[in-house]
N, C-alpha and C positions, 0 to 999 in steps of 0.2 A: 111128800117131803122134798124130793129133788126139785119139783117145780117151784116150791117156795125158796129154795136155795138159789135157783137161777133168777127168781124175781128180786131177791136181795142184791144179787150181783148187778142186775140191770139198773139199779138205782144209784150205783157208784159212778164217779166221773172219770176215773182212769183205771188202767189195768192193774196197778199196784193195789188200789183199794178193792177192786173186784176180787182179786186173789186173796187178799187179807180177810175180807168178810166171808168169803166162801170157806176158807180154811177154819176160821173161828167158829162158824156154824157147825162144821163137821167135828171140831173139837168138843163143842157143847153136846152134840149128839153122842159122841163117844163117852163123855162123862155120864150122860143119862143112862146109857146101856150098862156101864160099869156099876152104877148105883143099883140098877135093877138086878144085876148079877150078884150083888152083895159084896162087891170088892172093897167098899169102904169100911167094912168090919176089919179088914186086914191092912189097907193102904191109906196113906195120907197124901193129898194133892199138894205138891210143892212147886217152887220155881216161878218163873215169870208169868206163865199163863194163869196160875193160881192167883198171883197178885193182880192180874188184870180182871179176872172173873169176880174176885171178892172185893177188891179195893179200887177198881176202875183205873188201873195203870193206863195212861193215855197213849199207849202204843200197842200194836198187835204183836203176837208171839207165835212161834212156829211149833214148839214141841209141847208134849204133855209129860210132865215129870212127876213121879210118885216115889214115896218111901214106905217100906214095910214098917208097920207100927212096932212090932217086936221081932227080934231075930228068931224066935221060936215059932212064929206064925207060919202056918202051912197054907199054901194055895197053889193052884195050877195056872201058870202063865198061859199054857196052851188052851186051857178051858176058857179063859178070858178072851183070847184071840178068836177062838171058834165062835163064841157068842157074838163078838163084834162083827165078824164076817156074816153070820147068819142074819143079824138084825139090819145091817146095811143093805144086804141083798133084798130083804123083805121090803125095805123102804125105797127100792127102785134104783139102787146104785150098783155100778160095777166096781168091784174092789179086789185088790190083790194084796196079800199080807206076806211079808218076809220077816223073819225073826231070828234072834239068837238068845237062847235061854241057858247058855252054858257058863256065863260069867256072873260075877257078883252083881253087876248092873245088867239086868235083862233089857233087851231092846227089841223094838219091832217098828216096821214102817207100814203104815196103811196107805196104799196108793190107789188113787181114784182116777182112772183113765177117762178121757173124753170130756171131762167137766170143763177144762179150760177151752176146748173147742166149742162146746155148747154155750159157754158164757161170752164167747167172742174175744177171749184173751189171746188165744193161740190158734194158728191154722193147722196145727199138727195134732191128729187124734191121739197119738201116743204120748203127748205132753201131760204128765200126771200132776195132780195136786196131792201132796204127800203130808202125812202127819207122823212124826216120830214119837213113839212112846218109850219111856225109860222108867224102869223100876229098880231102885236101889235096895237090894236084899240084905245089905249089911251096913246100914246107915250109922253115922256117929250118934252116940247117946245124948240124951238130955233135951231133945226137942220138946216143945210144948204144943199141945194139940187143941184145935177148936173145931166145932161143927157148924155148918152153914146151910141155910136154905136161901137161894137167890133165884132171880129170874133173868136168865141170859138166853134170849130167844124162846125159852120155855122154862118152867120151874126145874131147878136142879138142887140136889142135896148131896153133900160130900163132907169129908173131914179134911182139914188142912193143918199145916203148921200155923202158929200164931205169928204176928208181925215181927217181934224180936227174933224168932227162929228163922223166918224167911229172910230177914235182914242179915242174919249170920251167914246164911247160905250165899247171899249176894257178895258179902265181903270175902268169904272164902274163895269164890270164883274170881274176884278181882285180884286176889293175892297169889293164886295158884294156877290160873289158866295159862296154857303154854302159848297162847296167841292173844292178840288184842280183839276182844269182842265189844264193839262200841255200845251195844245195847246194855252191857253191864254198867257203863258210865252214865248213860241216860237214866237208868233205873236208880243208881246211887243218888243222882241229883233230885230225882222225883221223891225218893224216900225222905231225903233231908228237908225238902220243901213241904212235904205232906205231913210229916210228924216232926215238929220242931225239936222236941226233946228225945228223939229216938236214940236208943242204944241197942246193940245186938245182944242176943243171948250168948254171953261170953263162954259159958261152959260148953255149949254146943259148938261154937266157933273153934275153940281150942281143941276139942275132941276131933273135929273135922280136919284141922290143920295137922294134928299128930297123925291121923290116919293116912294122910296123903304126904307125909314126910316133909312138911314145910320146914325150911331151914332158917327163916328170918326171925325177927323179934315177934313174940306173940302179942296180939292186941290185948289191951286191958283198958279199964275205964279212963286211965290217965293218958293213954298214948294212941288210941285207935284212930283218932282223927289225924294225927301227925303221920301215922303210917300210910293212911290213904292219900294224904296230901303229897307225900313223896312219890307214891305210885302214880298219881295223876300228872305230876310235874314232868315225869320222864316219858309220858305217853305221847305218841304222834296223834294229834287231835283230828287230823284229816282222816286217818284210818277209822277213828271213832265215829265221826259224823257220816262217813260213807257207808258204814254198816247200819246205822239206825234210821237214816232219813226216810227210807221207803216203808218203814213200819209205823210212822207217826200218823195218828188221826188228824192232827192239826200241824201242817208243815211249819207254821210260825214258831213252834216250840224248838225248832232247830236253833233259833236265835236266843232262846231263853236258857236252855240247858247247855251253856257254853262252858269251856274249860275254866274261864275266870269266875263265872257265876257259881259253879260247883265248888271251886276252891273257897270262895267267899262263904258259902254255906258251911263248909267244913271248919272254917276258922272262927265261926261264931261260937261263943261259949254256950 
């Protein structure tokens, strides 16, 4: 398994792509292990990496985000992490896992030492490749769920939110994140270009905004585009592009998903 990972990295032309491909392969392997452990009876795959795996979002993503399907569902976070550690070691990897399971959002870092050294990305053996896992154990209600079977390096099966529910999550991030994460804006432009008539799951979006004590106007079918237009207009676009440019599969998309082009997409009826 590790030999194949290093072979994938060797086919890339720069260090950013090497790192992105290696991380994505490790993400896919993590999903495979979670499926085999039965995690998707309890969890739904959400966020940017789900969007990339299922709908081919043309940028790489760093984290694996999940939401518990029902607040009454019981599972052991530690059991999942122990299974991940065991399977990665069996596949030939060195791995260190740190975690926090005391909060509403459980989180863990899977850290893989020496891989960057072996792939020629770094000369420091202690330079890790890391994957962050987050599980929301008290998600807002009204998400809609879909099941998928895909082939991403190898066959994968998992449950995720549907597109309107994923889109609601992205709008919630854009309206409530305490800092500017440029990948949010890239993803917004991609959603609007990929699905011309897209609208978010408004019930889920409003439940999420209430849960995080959002104080602005709530998005609705008649105003959600205008709310996002105002958000984009006051954003420092250099901060946006500096964040997402090293995650693009095709660097030319930096000149496609510009501030003006995303505003044009939002202004279309």
